[in-house]
N, C-alpha and C positions, 0 to 999 in steps of 0.2 A: 145076258149076256156072256158071252165065252172070254175067256182070258184075254184072246189078243188083242179083242175090240175092247175093252177094258185100261187094258193099253194105252192105247191107241187114243181113244178118249182120255187118258191122261196127259198124254203127250199134247195133246192139242189144247187140253184148258190151260197146260203149262205155258205152250208158247202166249196164247190169249193174255193170261194174266203178268208177262214180258214184256208186254209192247207196251210202250209211253208214245205220249204225241210230244212233238216241240211247240211250240203258241209261244206265237207272234203277238205282240198288244200295240194298241194302238197307240200314240204319244200327239203332241202338236212341234214336234219339233225336227223331226225326219219328211224328206222330200218324201213323195212317190216313189220315183226315178231311183233315189239313193236305196229305199228297201226293196224294190223289184232288182236293183241289180247286186243287191247282197242273196235277196234267194236265188237268184242266178247265180250266182259264186259259191254261195254256201252250201246250199238247199241241191244245186243242181238240178234246180226247175228249169225247166222249157220259160222264155220270156211271157208265150200265155199264162201259163202257169203262175208264174212269178206276179203278172198285174191282176190276174184274177185274186190270188191270195191275196194280195192289198189293199182290192178294193173292199174283199169281204174286212180286213180288218180293219180300214176306217168306218164302213159302215156299221158294224156290228162291235166293236170293240178290239176282235181277238181273231183269229183263227189259225189252227190244225196246220203247220206248214209241211212237217212229217212226221210220219211214225218209225214207231222201229224200238231196238232194245235200248237199255240206258247208256250201255259204253258206244251205243253208234250214235247217239244223239246229241251225248255231252261233248265232244268238240264241236261241234256245230253249232251248239247254244250256246256255248264258252265264246266262240268267234262274233257272233250275230253279237252279245255281250261287249266285245270287244270293242265293234262298231256303233257303239253307242244305242241300239235298238231292245225295246224291252224283249225278255224273252221267258219261259218258262218250259219246265218237263212237268208232265202233268200225268 
């Protein structure tokens, strides 16, 4: 492998390891409409995407609603928590 290809592989691997997922978890308190509206406002989802994520959350217990580096996800994570919805960055 050439030195240039090795550098490219290292940068791609570095990008992959820095990516995280913002995961929203199911609860018995928040309504579908509230979670959908939160995903639209906080994560900038289209309404259909927010609705599908909310259905996945309901049926499987959680859903990755956004991917990115930690510094990008952290403000969204905090706002989701401020709205009383359970979330994690994984």
